[in-house]
PyMOL CGO cylinders between C-alpha atoms (Angstrom):
from pymol import cmd
from pymol.cgo import CYLINDER

trace = [
    CYLINDER, 0.09, -0.04, 0.23, 2.96, 3.04, 1.18, 0.3, 1, 1, 1, 1, 1, 1,
    CYLINDER, 2.96, 3.04, 1.18, 4.54, 2.09, -2.45, 0.3, 1, 1, 1, 1, 1, 1,
    CYLINDER, 4.54, 2.09, -2.45, 1.10, 2.48, -4.42, 0.3, 1, 1, 1, 1, 1, 1,
    CYLINDER, 1.10, 2.48, -4.42, 0.26, 5.65, -2.26, 0.3, 1, 1, 1, 1, 1, 1,
    CYLINDER, 0.26, 5.65, -2.26, 3.83, 6.60, -2.84, 0.3, 1, 1, 1, 1, 1, 1,
    CYLINDER, 3.83, 6.60, -2.84, 3.78, 6.41, -6.71, 0.3, 1, 1, 1, 1, 1, 1,
    CYLINDER, 3.78, 6.41, -6.71, 0.42, 7.98, -7.08, 0.3, 1, 1, 1, 1, 1, 1,
    CYLINDER, 0.42, 7.98, -7.08, 2.18, 11.25, -5.23, 0.3, 1, 1, 1, 1, 1, 1,
    CYLINDER, 2.18, 11.25, -5.23, 4.79, 11.29, -7.13, 0.3, 1, 1, 1, 1, 1, 1,
    CYLINDER, 4.79, 11.29, -7.13, 2.72, 11.42, -10.52, 0.3, 1, 1, 1, 1, 1, 1,
    CYLINDER, 2.72, 11.42, -10.52, 0.36, 13.80, -9.20, 0.3, 1, 1, 1, 1, 1, 1,
    CYLINDER, 0.36, 13.80, -9.20, 3.55, 15.95, -8.28, 0.3, 1, 1, 1, 1, 1, 1,
    CYLINDER, 3.55, 15.95, -8.28, 4.89, 16.09, -11.59, 0.3, 1, 1, 1, 1, 1, 1,
    CYLINDER, 4.89, 16.09, -11.59, 1.40, 16.75, -12.83, 0.3, 1, 1, 1, 1, 1, 1,
    CYLINDER, 1.40, 16.75, -12.83, 1.04, 19.47, -10.57, 0.3, 1, 1, 1, 1, 1, 1,
    CYLINDER, 1.04, 19.47, -10.57, 4.92, 20.95, -11.67, 0.3, 1, 1, 1, 1, 1, 1,
    CYLINDER, 4.92, 20.95, -11.67, 2.97, 20.65, -15.46, 0.3, 1, 1, 1, 1, 1, 1,
    CYLINDER, 2.97, 20.65, -15.46, -0.07, 22.57, -14.26, 0.3, 1, 1, 1, 1, 1, 1,
    CYLINDER, -0.07, 22.57, -14.26, 2.03, 25.32, -13.14, 0.3, 1, 1, 1, 1, 1, 1,
    CYLINDER, 2.03, 25.32, -13.14, 2.08, 26.04, -17.20, 0.3, 1, 1, 1, 1, 1, 1,
    CYLINDER, 2.08, 26.04, -17.20, -0.90, 24.39, -18.63, 0.3, 1, 1, 1, 1, 1, 1,
    CYLINDER, -0.90, 24.39, -18.63, -4.18, 25.59, -17.39, 0.3, 1, 1, 1, 1, 1, 1,
    CYLINDER, -4.18, 25.59, -17.39, -6.10, 22.75, -18.08, 0.3, 1, 1, 1, 1, 1, 1,
    CYLINDER, -6.10, 22.75, -18.08, -4.04, 21.32, -14.73, 0.3, 1, 1, 1, 1, 1, 1,
    CYLINDER, -4.04, 21.32, -14.73, -4.49, 22.92, -11.28, 0.3, 1, 1, 1, 1, 1, 1,
    CYLINDER, -4.49, 22.92, -11.28, -1.03, 22.80, -10.18, 0.3, 1, 1, 1, 1, 1, 1,
    CYLINDER, -1.03, 22.80, -10.18, -0.90, 23.51, -6.74, 0.3, 1, 1, 1, 1, 1, 1,
    CYLINDER, -0.90, 23.51, -6.74, -3.73, 21.73, -5.94, 0.3, 1, 1, 1, 1, 1, 1,
    CYLINDER, -3.73, 21.73, -5.94, -2.45, 18.61, -7.54, 0.3, 1, 1, 1, 1, 1, 1,
    CYLINDER, -2.45, 18.61, -7.54, 0.96, 18.61, -5.50, 0.3, 1, 1, 1, 1, 1, 1,
    CYLINDER, 0.96, 18.61, -5.50, -1.03, 19.70, -2.69, 0.3, 1, 1, 1, 1, 1, 1,
    CYLINDER, -1.03, 19.70, -2.69, -2.34, 15.91, -3.76, 0.3, 1, 1, 1, 1, 1, 1,
    CYLINDER, -2.34, 15.91, -3.76, 0.81, 14.66, -3.81, 0.3, 1, 1, 1, 1, 1, 1,
    CYLINDER, 0.81, 14.66, -3.81, 1.76, 15.91, -0.47, 0.3, 1, 1, 1, 1, 1, 1,
    CYLINDER, 1.76, 15.91, -0.47, -1.48, 14.12, 1.10, 0.3, 1, 1, 1, 1, 1, 1,
    CYLINDER, -1.48, 14.12, 1.10, -1.45, 11.03, -0.54, 0.3, 1, 1, 1, 1, 1, 1,
    CYLINDER, -1.45, 11.03, -0.54, 2.37, 10.74, 0.65, 0.3, 1, 1, 1, 1, 1, 1,
    CYLINDER, 2.37, 10.74, 0.65, 1.20, 11.51, 4.23, 0.3, 1, 1, 1, 1, 1, 1,
    CYLINDER, 1.20, 11.51, 4.23, -2.15, 8.84, 4.10, 0.3, 1, 1, 1, 1, 1, 1,
    CYLINDER, -2.15, 8.84, 4.10, 0.48, 5.71, 3.74, 0.3, 1, 1, 1, 1, 1, 1,
    CYLINDER, 0.48, 5.71, 3.74, 0.39, 3.44, 6.58, 0.3, 1, 1, 1, 1, 1, 1,
    CYLINDER, 0.39, 3.44, 6.58, 4.09, 3.67, 7.74, 0.3, 1, 1, 1, 1, 1, 1,
    CYLINDER, 4.09, 3.67, 7.74, 3.89, 7.85, 6.78, 0.3, 1, 1, 1, 1, 1, 1,
    CYLINDER, 3.89, 7.85, 6.78, 3.69, 9.42, 10.33, 0.3, 1, 1, 1, 1, 1, 1,
    CYLINDER, 3.69, 9.42, 10.33, 0.22, 12.00, 9.24, 0.3, 1, 1, 1, 1, 1, 1,
    CYLINDER, 0.22, 12.00, 9.24, 1.55, 15.55, 10.51, 0.3, 1, 1, 1, 1, 1, 1,
    CYLINDER, 1.55, 15.55, 10.51, -1.47, 17.92, 10.12, 0.3, 1, 1, 1, 1, 1, 1,
    CYLINDER, -1.47, 17.92, 10.12, 0.08, 21.38, 9.89, 0.3, 1, 1, 1, 1, 1, 1,
    CYLINDER, 0.08, 21.38, 9.89, 2.23, 20.30, 7.55, 0.3, 1, 1, 1, 1, 1, 1,
    CYLINDER, 2.23, 20.30, 7.55, -1.02, 19.30, 5.37, 0.3, 1, 1, 1, 1, 1, 1,
    CYLINDER, -1.02, 19.30, 5.37, -3.18, 22.59, 7.15, 0.3, 1, 1, 1, 1, 1, 1,
    CYLINDER, -3.18, 22.59, 7.15, -0.38, 24.73, 5.80, 0.3, 1, 1, 1, 1, 1, 1,
    CYLINDER, -0.38, 24.73, 5.80, 0.32, 23.15, 2.61, 0.3, 1, 1, 1, 1, 1, 1,
    CYLINDER, 0.32, 23.15, 2.61, -3.45, 23.13, 2.19, 0.3, 1, 1, 1, 1, 1, 1,
    CYLINDER, -3.45, 23.13, 2.19, -4.17, 27.37, 3.10, 0.3, 1, 1, 1, 1, 1, 1,
    CYLINDER, -4.17, 27.37, 3.10, -0.91, 28.22, 0.51, 0.3, 1, 1, 1, 1, 1, 1,
    CYLINDER, -0.91, 28.22, 0.51, -2.20, 25.99, -2.35, 0.3, 1, 1, 1, 1, 1, 1,
    CYLINDER, -2.20, 25.99, -2.35, -5.30, 27.18, -2.17, 0.3, 1, 1, 1, 1, 1, 1,
    CYLINDER, -5.30, 27.18, -2.17, -4.46, 30.94, -1.53, 0.3, 1, 1, 1, 1, 1, 1,
    CYLINDER, -4.46, 30.94, -1.53, -1.54, 30.21, -4.95, 0.3, 1, 1, 1, 1, 1, 1,
    CYLINDER, -1.54, 30.21, -4.95, -4.89, 28.58, -6.52, 0.3, 1, 1, 1, 1, 1, 1,
    CYLINDER, -4.89, 28.58, -6.52, -6.93, 31.16, -6.65, 0.3, 1, 1, 1, 1, 1, 1,
    CYLINDER, -6.93, 31.16, -6.65, -4.22, 34.21, -7.05, 0.3, 1, 1, 1, 1, 1, 1,
    CYLINDER, -4.22, 34.21, -7.05, -3.50, 32.49, -10.13, 0.3, 1, 1, 1, 1, 1, 1,
    CYLINDER, -3.50, 32.49, -10.13, -6.92, 32.83, -11.50, 0.3, 1, 1, 1, 1, 1, 1,
    CYLINDER, -6.92, 32.83, -11.50, -7.02, 36.10, -10.13, 0.3, 1, 1, 1, 1, 1, 1,
    CYLINDER, -7.02, 36.10, -10.13, -3.33, 37.97, -11.44, 0.3, 1, 1, 1, 1, 1, 1,
    CYLINDER, -3.33, 37.97, -11.44, -3.64, 38.17, -14.96, 0.3, 1, 1, 1, 1, 1, 1,
    CYLINDER, -3.64, 38.17, -14.96, -6.97, 39.42, -14.65, 0.3, 1, 1, 1, 1, 1, 1,
    CYLINDER, -6.97, 39.42, -14.65, -5.38, 42.03, -12.25, 0.3, 1, 1, 1, 1, 1, 1,
    CYLINDER, -5.38, 42.03, -12.25, -2.76, 42.65, -14.89, 0.3, 1, 1, 1, 1, 1, 1,
    CYLINDER, -2.76, 42.65, -14.89, -5.23, 42.95, -17.28, 0.3, 1, 1, 1, 1, 1, 1,
    CYLINDER, -5.23, 42.95, -17.28, -7.39, 45.86, -15.67, 0.3, 1, 1, 1, 1, 1, 1,
    CYLINDER, -7.39, 45.86, -15.67, -4.25, 47.51, -15.20, 0.3, 1, 1, 1, 1, 1, 1,
    CYLINDER, -4.25, 47.51, -15.20, -2.82, 47.98, -17.43, 0.3, 1, 1, 1, 1, 1, 1,
    CYLINDER, -2.82, 47.98, -17.43, -6.34, 50.15, -19.11, 0.3, 1, 1, 1, 1, 1, 1,
    CYLINDER, -6.34, 50.15, -19.11, -8.07, 46.53, -20.28, 0.3, 1, 1, 1, 1, 1, 1,
    CYLINDER, -8.07, 46.53, -20.28, -11.53, 46.00, -20.01, 0.3, 1, 1, 1, 1, 1, 1,
    CYLINDER, -11.53, 46.00, -20.01, -13.82, 42.28, -19.22, 0.3, 1, 1, 1, 1, 1, 1,
    CYLINDER, -13.82, 42.28, -19.22, -13.91, 41.85, -22.31, 0.3, 1, 1, 1, 1, 1, 1,
    CYLINDER, -13.91, 41.85, -22.31, -10.38, 41.66, -23.01, 0.3, 1, 1, 1, 1, 1, 1,
    CYLINDER, -10.38, 41.66, -23.01, -9.57, 39.36, -19.59, 0.3, 1, 1, 1, 1, 1, 1,
    CYLINDER, -9.57, 39.36, -19.59, -12.76, 36.76, -21.39, 0.3, 1, 1, 1, 1, 1, 1,
    CYLINDER, -12.76, 36.76, -21.39, -10.19, 36.95, -24.20, 0.3, 1, 1, 1, 1, 1, 1,
    CYLINDER, -10.19, 36.95, -24.20, -6.85, 36.96, -22.84, 0.3, 1, 1, 1, 1, 1, 1,
    CYLINDER, -6.85, 36.96, -22.84, -8.56, 33.19, -21.10, 0.3, 1, 1, 1, 1, 1, 1,
    CYLINDER, -8.56, 33.19, -21.10, -10.67, 31.90, -23.90, 0.3, 1, 1, 1, 1, 1, 1,
    CYLINDER, -10.67, 31.90, -23.90, -7.15, 32.29, -25.92, 0.3, 1, 1, 1, 1, 1, 1,
    CYLINDER, -7.15, 32.29, -25.92, -5.39, 30.60, -23.26, 0.3, 1, 1, 1, 1, 1, 1,
    CYLINDER, -5.39, 30.60, -23.26, -7.12, 27.71, -23.75, 0.3, 1, 1, 1, 1, 1, 1,
    CYLINDER, -7.12, 27.71, -23.75, -6.82, 27.53, -27.57, 0.3, 1, 1, 1, 1, 1, 1,
    CYLINDER, -6.82, 27.53, -27.57, -3.07, 28.50, -27.60, 0.3, 1, 1, 1, 1, 1, 1,
    CYLINDER, -3.07, 28.50, -27.60, -2.53, 24.95, -25.70, 0.3, 1, 1, 1, 1, 1, 1,
    CYLINDER, -2.53, 24.95, -25.70, -4.31, 23.50, -28.86, 0.3, 1, 1, 1, 1, 1, 1,
    CYLINDER, -4.31, 23.50, -28.86, -2.31, 24.78, -31.46, 0.3, 1, 1, 1, 1, 1, 1,
    CYLINDER, -2.31, 24.78, -31.46, 0.75, 22.53, -31.82, 0.3, 1, 1, 1, 1, 1, 1,
    CYLINDER, 0.75, 22.53, -31.82, 3.09, 26.45, -32.08, 0.3, 1, 1, 1, 1, 1, 1,
    CYLINDER, 3.09, 26.45, -32.08, 6.34, 26.76, -29.38, 0.3, 1, 1, 1, 1, 1, 1,
    CYLINDER, 6.34, 26.76, -29.38, 4.62, 29.53, -27.19, 0.3, 1, 1, 1, 1, 1, 1,
    CYLINDER, 4.62, 29.53, -27.19, 1.41, 28.72, -28.08, 0.3, 1, 1, 1, 1, 1, 1,
    CYLINDER, 1.41, 28.72, -28.08, -0.40, 29.16, -23.91, 0.3, 1, 1, 1, 1, 1, 1,
    CYLINDER, -0.40, 29.16, -23.91, 1.18, 32.91, -23.89, 0.3, 1, 1, 1, 1, 1, 1,
    CYLINDER, 1.18, 32.91, -23.89, 0.33, 34.09, -28.01, 0.3, 1, 1, 1, 1, 1, 1,
    CYLINDER, 0.33, 34.09, -28.01, -2.45, 32.96, -27.08, 0.3, 1, 1, 1, 1, 1, 1,
    CYLINDER, -2.45, 32.96, -27.08, -3.38, 34.70, -24.47, 0.3, 1, 1, 1, 1, 1, 1,
    CYLINDER, -3.38, 34.70, -24.47, -1.46, 37.95, -25.39, 0.3, 1, 1, 1, 1, 1, 1,
    CYLINDER, -1.46, 37.95, -25.39, -3.59, 37.48, -28.92, 0.3, 1, 1, 1, 1, 1, 1,
    CYLINDER, -3.59, 37.48, -28.92, -7.14, 37.19, -27.01, 0.3, 1, 1, 1, 1, 1, 1,
    CYLINDER, -7.14, 37.19, -27.01, -6.78, 39.98, -25.11, 0.3, 1, 1, 1, 1, 1, 1,
    CYLINDER, -6.78, 39.98, -25.11, -6.52, 41.77, -28.21, 0.3, 1, 1, 1, 1, 1, 1,
    CYLINDER, -6.52, 41.77, -28.21, -9.25, 40.66, -29.79, 0.3, 1, 1, 1, 1, 1, 1,
    CYLINDER, -9.25, 40.66, -29.79, -11.08, 40.81, -27.45, 0.3, 1, 1, 1, 1, 1, 1,
    CYLINDER, -11.08, 40.81, -27.45, -10.27, 44.20, -26.74, 0.3, 1, 1, 1, 1, 1, 1,
    CYLINDER, -10.27, 44.20, -26.74, -11.11, 45.50, -30.37, 0.3, 1, 1, 1, 1, 1, 1,
    CYLINDER, -11.11, 45.50, -30.37, -14.30, 43.30, -30.69, 0.3, 1, 1, 1, 1, 1, 1,
    CYLINDER, -14.30, 43.30, -30.69, -15.18, 45.87, -27.24, 0.3, 1, 1, 1, 1, 1, 1,
    CYLINDER, -15.18, 45.87, -27.24, -14.07, 48.78, -29.45, 0.3, 1, 1, 1, 1, 1, 1,
    CYLINDER, -14.07, 48.78, -29.45, -11.08, 50.16, -27.80, 0.3, 1, 1, 1, 1, 1, 1,
    CYLINDER, -11.08, 50.16, -27.80, -8.93, 51.74, -30.21, 0.3, 1, 1, 1, 1, 1, 1,
    CYLINDER, -8.93, 51.74, -30.21, -5.63, 49.52, -31.43, 0.3, 1, 1, 1, 1, 1, 1,
    CYLINDER, -5.63, 49.52, -31.43, -3.46, 51.30, -29.12, 0.3, 1, 1, 1, 1, 1, 1,
    CYLINDER, -3.46, 51.30, -29.12, -5.55, 50.66, -25.57, 0.3, 1, 1, 1, 1, 1, 1,
    CYLINDER, -5.55, 50.66, -25.57, -5.98, 47.14, -26.81, 0.3, 1, 1, 1, 1, 1, 1,
    CYLINDER, -5.98, 47.14, -26.81, -2.46, 46.23, -27.32, 0.3, 1, 1, 1, 1, 1, 1,
    CYLINDER, -2.46, 46.23, -27.32, -1.92, 48.09, -23.86, 0.3, 1, 1, 1, 1, 1, 1,
    CYLINDER, -1.92, 48.09, -23.86, -4.25, 45.39, -22.40, 0.3, 1, 1, 1, 1, 1, 1,
    CYLINDER, -4.25, 45.39, -22.40, -3.37, 42.43, -23.91, 0.3, 1, 1, 1, 1, 1, 1,
    CYLINDER, -3.37, 42.43, -23.91, 0.33, 43.40, -22.78, 0.3, 1, 1, 1, 1, 1, 1,
    CYLINDER, 0.33, 43.40, -22.78, -1.11, 43.15, -19.48, 0.3, 1, 1, 1, 1, 1, 1,
    CYLINDER, -1.11, 43.15, -19.48, -2.38, 40.50, -19.61, 0.3, 1, 1, 1, 1, 1, 1,
    CYLINDER, -2.38, 40.50, -19.61, 0.55, 38.48, -20.48, 0.3, 1, 1, 1, 1, 1, 1,
    CYLINDER, 0.55, 38.48, -20.48, 2.80, 40.22, -18.11, 0.3, 1, 1, 1, 1, 1, 1,
    CYLINDER, 2.80, 40.22, -18.11, -0.30, 38.95, -15.48, 0.3, 1, 1, 1, 1, 1, 1,
    CYLINDER, -0.30, 38.95, -15.48, 0.02, 35.37, -16.67, 0.3, 1, 1, 1, 1, 1, 1,
    CYLINDER, 0.02, 35.37, -16.67, 4.10, 35.15, -17.13, 0.3, 1, 1, 1, 1, 1, 1,
    CYLINDER, 4.10, 35.15, -17.13, 3.34, 36.15, -13.00, 0.3, 1, 1, 1, 1, 1, 1,
    CYLINDER, 3.34, 36.15, -13.00, 0.93, 34.13, -11.97, 0.3, 1, 1, 1, 1, 1, 1,
    CYLINDER, 0.93, 34.13, -11.97, 2.55, 31.18, -13.99, 0.3, 1, 1, 1, 1, 1, 1,
    CYLINDER, 2.55, 31.18, -13.99, 5.68, 31.52, -12.36, 0.3, 1, 1, 1, 1, 1, 1,
    CYLINDER, 5.68, 31.52, -12.36, 3.95, 31.93, -9.42, 0.3, 1, 1, 1, 1, 1, 1,
    CYLINDER, 3.95, 31.93, -9.42, 2.40, 28.99, -9.42, 0.3, 1, 1, 1, 1, 1, 1,
    CYLINDER, 2.40, 28.99, -9.42, 5.36, 26.99, -10.48, 0.3, 1, 1, 1, 1, 1, 1,
    CYLINDER, 5.36, 26.99, -10.48, 7.92, 28.06, -7.58, 0.3, 1, 1, 1, 1, 1, 1,
    CYLINDER, 7.92, 28.06, -7.58, 5.06, 27.21, -5.57, 0.3, 1, 1, 1, 1, 1, 1,
    CYLINDER, 5.06, 27.21, -5.57, 4.80, 23.38, -6.89, 0.3, 1, 1, 1, 1, 1, 1,
    CYLINDER, 4.80, 23.38, -6.89, 8.56, 22.78, -6.84, 0.3, 1, 1, 1, 1, 1, 1,
    CYLINDER, 8.56, 22.78, -6.84, 8.70, 23.69, -4.04, 0.3, 1, 1, 1, 1, 1, 1,
    CYLINDER, 8.70, 23.69, -4.04, 6.29, 21.10, -2.53, 0.3, 1, 1, 1, 1, 1, 1,
    CYLINDER, 6.29, 21.10, -2.53, 8.19, 18.56, -4.33, 0.3, 1, 1, 1, 1, 1, 1,
    CYLINDER, 8.19, 18.56, -4.33, 11.23, 19.22, -3.11, 0.3, 1, 1, 1, 1, 1, 1,
    CYLINDER, 11.23, 19.22, -3.11, 9.18, 18.84, 0.40, 0.3, 1, 1, 1, 1, 1, 1,
    CYLINDER, 9.18, 18.84, 0.40, 8.04, 15.57, -0.84, 0.3, 1, 1, 1, 1, 1, 1,
    CYLINDER, 8.04, 15.57, -0.84, 11.35, 14.74, -2.08, 0.3, 1, 1, 1, 1, 1, 1,
    CYLINDER, 11.35, 14.74, -2.08, 13.50, 15.87, 1.57, 0.3, 1, 1, 1, 1, 1, 1,
    CYLINDER, 13.50, 15.87, 1.57, 9.94, 13.99, 3.05, 0.3, 1, 1, 1, 1, 1, 1,
    CYLINDER, 9.94, 13.99, 3.05, 10.17, 10.09, 0.68, 0.3, 1, 1, 1, 1, 1, 1,
    CYLINDER, 10.17, 10.09, 0.68, 14.34, 10.39, 1.81, 0.3, 1, 1, 1, 1, 1, 1,
    CYLINDER, 14.34, 10.39, 1.81, 14.07, 10.57, 5.15, 0.3, 1, 1, 1, 1, 1, 1,
    CYLINDER, 14.07, 10.57, 5.15, 11.65, 7.82, 5.10, 0.3, 1, 1, 1, 1, 1, 1,
    CYLINDER, 11.65, 7.82, 5.10, 12.48, 5.44, 2.52, 0.3, 1, 1, 1, 1, 1, 1,
    CYLINDER, 12.48, 5.44, 2.52, 13.07, 3.26, 5.22, 0.3, 1, 1, 1, 1, 1, 1,
    CYLINDER, 13.07, 3.26, 5.22, 9.36, 2.62, 5.96, 0.3, 1, 1, 1, 1, 1, 1,
    CYLINDER, 9.36, 2.62, 5.96, 8.24, 3.50, 2.54, 0.3, 1, 1, 1, 1, 1, 1,
    CYLINDER, 8.24, 3.50, 2.54, 10.27, 0.79, 0.78, 0.3, 1, 1, 1, 1, 1, 1,
]
cmd.load_cgo(trace, "trace")
């Protein structure tokens, strides 16, 4: 049972890292599930404080990851149409076989959303730039936390290697 839970936890950790820059996967929450699975292994003593603090951190980061790109668009003069365009472009960018499709999609989506909202091209470009900066900031923030969870997971797994394996 320990090896199964450890394997599932490791898979969640890897998916959490991938999810930090793929918007289809919730990165930090998946990493937290990996920590939870590690602590659910029968031979691993449960530390509720670690799980609780990690949960609160994961919830805050997940909420910020959804808010920051919209804040970037708004800060640079974007409207709700630009924020929706950035989100739709981000999702489309996942499936377009172009390098950096997610970033290009979010930028183009915010720009198109602002143009549809009857903004001039200069203000639309500015809002798209804000969306781009917000997306980069939130992605970096989520990646840092997911890697931090992975480092903690690796440390605990190494510390408990005799019990797990």
